[in-house]
N, C-alpha and C positions, 0 to 999 in steps of 0.2 A: 373567406369562409373555410373553416378547417374540416378535414375529413373525420368521420367518426373513428373511434379507437378500433372498432372491429375491422375497418378497411385498411388502417395503417399497419396492423400487426402482420398480415401476410407479406407485404412488401418489405418490411424490416427483416422478417425471417429469410426471405429470398436473398436480400442483400447480404445478410450475415453468412448464409451458406455459400454464396459466391466468393466472398472474401476469404472464408475458410478454405474453399477449394483452391483459390489462387495461392494462399499461403502454403497449403499442403503440397501443391505442385512445385512451388519454389524450393521448399525444403527437400523434396524428392530429387529435384534437379541438382541442387547443391550437393546432396549426398552422393548421387551417381557421378557427378563431376569429380568430387573428391576421391571417390573410389577408383575412377579411371586414372587419375593422376597418381594414385598410390600404386596401381599396377604398372604404370609407365616409369615410375621412379627408379627401379633397379636398372632398366635399360638406359634411362637418361644419365644415371651416375656412370655407367660403363662408357657410354658415348662421350660424355664430358671428360672423363678421366683419361681414356685411352685414345681419343680422337681429337677433340677440340683443345684440350689443355696442351698436348704436345705441339699442336700447330702454333698456338700463341707463344709457347716457350721457345720454339724454334725461331719464330720471328724476333723474339727478344735476343736470342743468341746472335742472329744475323746482324744485329745493330751494334755489336761489340767486337773488340779485338780479342777473340777467344781462341788462343792457341794453347791447347792442353789445359790451361787454367783461365778463369774469367779475367778479362782485361778491361780496359776503359771503353767508354761509349764513343763510337766513331760514326754514328749516323748511318748514312747510306753508302759509305765508302766501299763496303764489301760488294754491293750491287754494282757500283761504278767499276770496280775491279773486274767483275765478271765480264762486262762488255768490252774490256780492254785486254782480255786474256786470250792469246792465240790458241792455247790448248782448249779453251771452251769452244771456240768455233770449229776446231778439228773434231772434238767430240760430238758437236752438233751435226757436223757433216756425216760422221760415222752413223749417228742415230738416224738421220734421214735416209741414208743408204739402207740401213736395217729395216726401217718401216716400209720403204718402197719395195724392198726385195721380199718381204714376207706377207704383208697385208693383201695386196692384189692377188698374188698367186694362191694364197691360202683360200681366199673367198672363191676364186674361180674353180679351183679343185674341189672345194667343199660343195659348191652348187652342183657340179657335175656328178660327184659321187652320191650326194643325197638324192638326186633325181634318179640315178640308177638303182639305189637302194629302195626307192619308193615304189619300184615296179614289183610285180608279183613274181618273185623268184624263190627258188628253194634255199633254205638256210638263211633267210633274211635276218632273223634275230642274231644269228651267229656273226654275220658280217657287220651288223651294227655294233655288236659288242667289241669285235676286233678293232674297228676304227675308233671306238671311244676309249679303249684301254690306254693309249699313250697319254691321254689328257689326265687320267687319274693316277698315273704313275708319278712317283716323286721326281721332280725335275733335276734334283741333285744326283740321284742314282742313275736316271736316264742319261744325264749329261756325261757322267763318268763312262757309261757304256759307249756312247757315241764318240767320246774321245779316243777310246780304243779302236772303234770302227775306222776313224780317220787317222790312225797311227801311220806315220810315213814309212816305217820299217816293216811292220807285220800286220797292218790293218786290212780288213777284208776289201775295202774300197780299192786300195792300190793293187791288191791281188787280182781283182776283176779287171782293172785297167791293164795290168800286165798281160793278162790272158788274151785280151783283144788287141795287143800290140801298142798300147799307150804307156809312156814312161810314168814312173811313180811320181806322185805330187807330194809337196810338203804339207798341204792342207792347213792345219792350225798353226803351223810355223812359217807360213808364206805371207810376207807383207805386201808383195806386189799385187796390183789390181788384176782382176780376171780378164778384162779386155786387153790389158797389156800382155798377159800370158797367151791369150788366144791369138793376138796379133803377131807375137813373136813366133808362135808355132807355124804361122802361114807366111812368115817373112815380112810382116807389115809393121812399120814403126808407129806405135800409138803414142800421141802426145800425153804428157803427164796429167793434163786436166781431164782426159778421156779414159784414164786407166781403170776407173770404176772401183767398186769395193774390193778389198783385199780377198785373196782366196780363203784366208782364215775366217773372215766375216761371212763369206758365202757358205762355208761349212757350218757355221753357227746358224745361218738362215735355214739351211736344210733341216737341221734339228728342230728349229722353232716351228717350221711348217708342219713337220711330222707330229709334233706334240699338240699343237693348237687345233689342227684340222678336225680332230674328233669332236671337239666342242661345237665348232661351226657346223659340222654335218648334222648333229643332233638338233641344233636350232633351225637349220634349213628344212629338216624333216618335219618339224613342227609347223613351219610355214607352209610347206607343201600340203600338209594335212588340212590346212584351213582354206585351201582353194576349192571352190564348189566344183564337184564333178560334172555338173550340168554344162559348164563352159566347155570342157573337153568333148562331151558328147555332141553338143551343138556344132562345134568346130569339125568334128569327124564327119558329121552328116553333110557338112558343106564341102567335104573333100580335103580338109587340111592334112598335111603330112606330119610326121613326128617332129621334124625340125620346126615347122611352122607352129605346132602346138607349144613347143618349148620356147620359141622366140616371142610369139604373140600373146601367149597366155601365162606360161609359167614365170618368165622373167619379169613382166610387169606386175603380176600379182605377188611376186616375192619381194617387191621393192621395199615394203616396210621392214621385212626381216633383214634384207641386205643392208638397209640403212642402219638398223640396230647393230648388226654384226660389224659393220664398218667402223662405227663410232667406238665400240668397246675394243675392237682389234687395234685401232690406232692408239688408244689410251694404253692398252696393255703392252704394245710394242715400245712405246716411249718409256715405260716403266720396267722393261725386261732387265733382269739382273742375274737370277740364280744360275741359269744354264751358261750364261756368258762367263760368269765368275768361275764356275767349275771347269768348263772346257778350256779356257785360256790358261788358268793357273795349273791345271793338271796335265797340260800337253807338253810340259817341259820348258815353257817360256814364262814370261811375266804376266801379271794380271793386266788385261787390256792390250796385250801384245799380239803379234810381234810389231814393234815400233809404234805402238798406240793405234794400230789400224782396227782394233776391235774395242777400243775404249769409247763406249757410248756415254751419254750424259750421266747415267746412273753409276757406271763404273768410275768415271772421273770424279763424281761427287763422293763415292765411297772412298776413293783413294785420298781425297782431301780430309775426310773424317779419320780414316784408319791409319794411313801412311804418314800424312803430314800433321795429323792432330790439329788441323785448322778448323775448328768447329764453326766459327763465325762465317768463314768463306764457304764452307760446305753447306751451311744452312741457307746462305744466300743463293747458292746454286739450286738448292731444292725449291725455293720459291720461284726462281726463274723458270725451272722446268714445269712447275705448276702453272705458271702464267702461259707458257707455250701450249701446254695441253688444253687449258681452258680456252685460249684463243682459237685453236684449231677446232675444238668441239663446237664453239659458237658459230664459227664460219661454216662448218658442215651443216649445222641446223639451219642457218640462213640460206645457204645455197642449194643444198640437196633436198631439203624437206619439200620444196616445191615440185620435185620430180617423183615424189612418192605417191603411189596410187593405193589409197586405203579402201576404195570401193571397186 
């Protein structure tokens, strides 16, 4: 039995309106999606052209015998050569010394200074600006200034040492390890394996800590501002001392910030180049000198590109460095993230 025409008409009209609404929604969605992609297109072109395309092309170069001009395809021979190259392992050792000598000390000093700057003291904004200034100064210009500071003949550092009765040091021209030099000063024979980083590398570490610390301080200040003040008030009511507040509240609550700073600091230290280039090349020695004791992986890679014109091998070194950084970042996430307190 069929419905009368007067009963079918409303249902058909409702169905048509629903279909029209769905079609209009779909057209609006497609139009908005297309507009969004059009807005993203310029950024996508830039990222592809200046980030992704060079990566793919560098990998292409690493698979060829590319010394000044493009040579034949050699597969993974450049990568195999990396792991058989004694100079690579020496540069890796120098890089590890540099990372271990800069990252932990920078984080510790940054936490302490940020905690002090977070207190209610006069001239707080001025102190924050002073500590942040080194980070925004050109690393090339600052590196040249610090090269003069560590000058063996007339540098201010040696003048201060002479004033307190300590002999002048070679600093950026000294290839011997700092532990060896300290042991010799006290008449102790230090074996070669325990000589430590060269004095030249230590001087570069001092500069790196001075420059990067301002950024870390600003990040830790932001982390301190996110800690609820009620926690400190409750702990003070319970009789907690200043040290207990710092140890039991500040340090645990800063763990997400510390985790972030640690990851980016290690990545940045493995990629450090500008100040090492400036300080070693303008100190009167050779790039990465003396005797290769400041030749980090980035310096060694640069010398393969620039001095030896060995593009294929240099590109392979770049991908090995990328693999090392990626592996360390993943390990940090897997191991340290469990110790981070987000609440």
